C-alpha positions in Angstrom: 84.9 125.1 109.5 82.7 125.5 112.7 83.4 123.4 115.7 81.5 120.3 116.8 78.6 120.9 119.3 80.0 118.3 121.3 83.7 117.9 122.8 85.9 115.4 121.0 88.3 115.2 123.9 88.6 116.6 127.4 92.3 117.8 128.5 93.4 117.5 132.1 96.1 119.4 133.6 97.6 117.5 136.4 99.1 119.4 139.3 96.5 121.3 141.0 93.9 120.5 138.9 93.7 116.5 138.8 95.9 116.1 142.1 96.6 118.5 144.9 100.5 118.1 144.9 101.4 121.5 145.0 102.1 121.4 148.6 104.4 118.7 147.8 106.3 120.7 145.2 106.7 123.7 147.5 108.0 121.7 150.2 110.8 120.1 147.6 111.6 123.7 146.5 112.1 124.8 150.1 114.2 122.4 150.9 116.2 122.6 148.0 117.1 126.2 148.0 117.7 126.1 152.0 120.2 123.2 151.2 122.1 125.5 148.8 122.0 128.6 151.2 119.2 130.5 149.7 115.9 131.6 151.0 112.6 130.5 149.4 108.8 131.8 150.5 105.5 131.0 149.8 105.3 133.9 147.6 108.3 132.6 145.5 106.7 129.0 145.0 103.4 130.6 143.9 105.1 132.2 141.1 106.0 128.9 139.7 102.7 127.6 139.7 102.0 126.3 136.3 105.4 126.8 135.0 107.7 124.5 133.2 110.0 122.7 135.2 113.4 123.6 133.0 112.1 127.4 133.1 111.9 127.1 136.9 115.2 125.9 137.2 116.6 129.0 136.2 114.8 130.6 139.0 116.2 128.2 141.5 119.7 128.9 140.0 119.0 132.7 140.8 118.3 131.8 144.2 121.6 130.1 144.8 120.9 126.8 143.7 124.2 125.6 142.0 123.2 122.6 139.9 122.4 122.4 136.5 118.9 122.4 135.1 118.4 118.7 134.6 119.9 117.9 138.0 117.4 120.4 139.5 114.4 119.0 137.7 115.5 115.4 138.7 116.0 116.4 142.2 112.7 118.2 142.7 110.6 115.4 140.7 112.2 112.8 143.2 111.5 114.5 146.2 107.7 115.1 145.3 107.4 111.1 144.0 108.8 110.3 147.4 106.1 112.4 149.1 103.7 110.8 146.8 104.6 107.3 147.9 104.9 108.2 151.8 101.5 110.4 151.7 99.4 108.8 148.7 97.7 110.9 145.9 95.7 113.8 147.1 92.9 114.2 144.6 91.5 117.4 144.0 87.7 117.7 145.0 85.6 116.1 142.1 88.2 115.3 139.7 88.4 111.7 139.7 84.7 111.6 139.8 84.5 113.8 136.7 87.1 112.0 134.7 85.2 108.4 135.5 82.0 110.2 133.9 83.8 111.6 131.1 85.4 108.0 130.4 82.0 106.4 130.8 80.7 108.7 128.1 83.2 107.3 125.6 85.0 110.6 125.3 88.8 110.8 124.7 91.0 112.5 127.4 94.7 113.5 127.9 96.5 114.4 130.9 98.6 117.8 129.8 101.2 118.4 132.6 104.6 120.0 132.7 105.8 117.4 135.2 108.0 114.7 133.7 106.4 111.4 132.3 108.2 109.4 135.1 105.9 111.2 137.8 102.7 111.4 135.4 102.7 107.7 135.2 103.1 107.4 138.6 99.9 109.3 139.4 98.0 107.9 136.5 98.7 104.3 137.9 96.6 105.3 141.0 93.5 105.9 139.1 91.4 102.4 139.8 90.3 103.2 136.0 91.7 103.6 132.6 91.8 107.5 133.1 93.7 108.7 130.1 94.1 107.7 126.2 97.6 109.9 126.2 99.9 111.8 128.3 101.8 115.0 127.3 104.5 115.8 129.9 106.9 118.5 130.4 110.0 116.6 129.4 108.3 115.9 125.9 107.3 119.1 124.7 108.9 121.6 122.5 107.6 124.8 124.6 106.2 124.4 127.8 103.1 126.4 129.1 102.0 129.1 128.5 103.1 128.3 125.1 100.0 126.5 122.9 102.1 123.4 122.6 101.4 121.0 125.0 97.5 121.5 124.0 98.2 121.2 120.6 100.3 118.0 120.8 97.6 116.4 123.0 94.9 117.3 120.5 97.3 116.1 117.8 97.9 112.8 119.4 94.3 112.1 120.1 93.5 112.7 116.5 91.3 115.9 117.2 91.4 119.2 116.7 92.1 121.7 119.6 89.2 123.7 119.1 86.8 120.8 119.8 88.6 120.1 123.2 87.7 121.1 126.5 90.9 121.9 128.8 90.7 122.2 132.7 93.3 124.1 134.3 94.3 125.8 137.7 97.0 128.2 136.8 97.3 131.4 134.7 100.1 129.7 132.5 98.0 126.6 132.1 94.9 128.7 130.8 97.2 130.8 128.6 98.4 127.7 126.9 94.9 126.0 126.7 93.4 129.3 125.1 96.4 130.1 122.8 95.7 126.3 121.4 92.2 127.3 120.9 90.5 125.0 123.1 87.3 125.8 125.5 89.3 126.6 128.6 87.7 125.9 132.1 89.8 127.4 135.1 89.5 125.9 138.5 91.4 128.3 141.1 93.4 126.4 143.8 96.8 127.9 145.1 96.2 131.3 143.2 93.0 133.4 142.4 92.2 133.5 138.5 91.0 136.6 136.7 87.6 136.6 134.9 87.8 136.8 131.4 85.9 136.1 128.1 88.8 133.8 126.8 87.8 131.1 129.6 85.3 130.0 132.0 85.7 129.8 135.8 84.2 127.0 137.9 85.1 127.2 141.7 85.4 123.5 142.0 85.0 120.3 140.3 82.9 118.7 143.0 79.4 117.6 141.7 80.3 118.6 137.9 79.4 115.8 135.4 80.2 115.6 131.6 76.8 117.1 131.2 78.2 120.2 132.5 81.0 120.4 130.1 79.0 119.3 127.1 76.5 122.4 127.9 79.5 124.7 128.3 81.0 123.6 125.1 77.7 123.9 123.3 77.4 127.5 124.6 80.9 128.7 123.7 80.4 126.8 120.3 77.3 128.7 119.8 
């Protein structure tokens, strides 16, 4: 069955794509590892961009953090949420405006993040309009990105096919997940560069982008 010529839904990654929380995560990671006598560099942090939290917990344990995975996830998330409360939600350029334009066109949306639901709800609560129909979070998926599960779950919850969706990501793990699910994947590099590929499209920024741009890309990919 061919895909539709118009996207049924647009699926957003959160950290690094919708909001610029990666520096908050890096600060929390550095504090945690240092408190347990280990070392943590910027390059160490970059390796984990886009990874599932419980997978990341194994890396922190290897760096000397003597805590179980659930405690590591809870500790990091709490510290990021504290920074959000203190400093606010740092939106990525053009992301909120594009999301609003999508909603005004009546298109379904999902937030697909490897952060836990409590944090996702905190950020969504700062959107001054109803931004998402569903949330898919890291504490609720069977397998995290780069597996296809998160995006397949989002499409299922929205009642659409993943092939009829656009996914917007900033990391290789995220793009791999979106591509594996069969979506039309867009990479918007932020903390790490993303390679050119026939499997996804690269946009340098979401600033100035509209739903018309998404629809044109979807039609091009469908053709």
